[in-house]
N, C-alpha and C positions, 0 to 999 in steps of 0.2 A: 812802402810806397813805390820805391824805385823798381821793385820786382814786378809790381802790378803794371807800372808804365812799360817796362821792358816786355813783359808778356803780351800786353796789348799791341805794342809796336810789332812784335814778331808775328802775332796772329794776323794783324792787318796786312803785313808784307806777304804772308803766305797766301791770303785770299787775293791780293792784288796780282801776285804772280800767276795765279790760275785763271784770271779773268781774260776773256777772249777779245775785249774791246781794243786792246793794244795791238791787234793783228792787222789794223787798218793801215794800208800803204798808199802813198801818193800814186796816182795814175791807174789804180785798180778799181774795179767795180765794187760797190757795197753790196751786201746781201739783200735779197728781196724781203720786204716786210709786207704782211697782209693782216688786216683786221676784218674778220668775217661778221661780227655782230656789232652793229651801230658804229661802223668805222668812220663814217662821214656824215655830217649834217647837211641837208640840202634844203634851202629855203626857196619857196616859190610863192611870191606875195606873202600872204600870212600863214601859208601852210608849211609845216615842218615835216620832213621825212628823213629817214635814215637809210643808208645803204652801206654795203661793204666797201672797203678801200684797200687798194694794193699800190705799192710803190712802183710796180711794173707799168703803170699808166703815166709815169713821169719821165719818160726817156729824153735824153739829149740836152737838158738844161740843169743848171744848178738850182735847187729848190731848198726852202726852209720849211720844214714840217714842225708845227708846234703841237705838243701833246700836253693836255691839261687834265689834271686829276678831277674826276667828277664827284667829288665829295664835298659836303658843306664845310668840313674842317679845312679844306684847301682854298676856300673862297677868298680869304684875306690875302693869301700869298699870290693868287692869280691877279688880283686887282693892283698890286704894286707895280 
């Protein structure tokens, strides 16, 4: 059992070391993000439309971007 735990821990550390997310530094710009297919939902009265979205349209301010999984299995997690 300890061999399995040790192997799992070492494998996890290997993947964590190769992840690029830890390269974020204070005072530096984040990489641009773009979603070309149905990236943003636009509501106009009762009409729903989709358009592409890019983080380049958000300069100069701190923003919170929420990403929700569009699967019925994720429905309960989103509502919490």
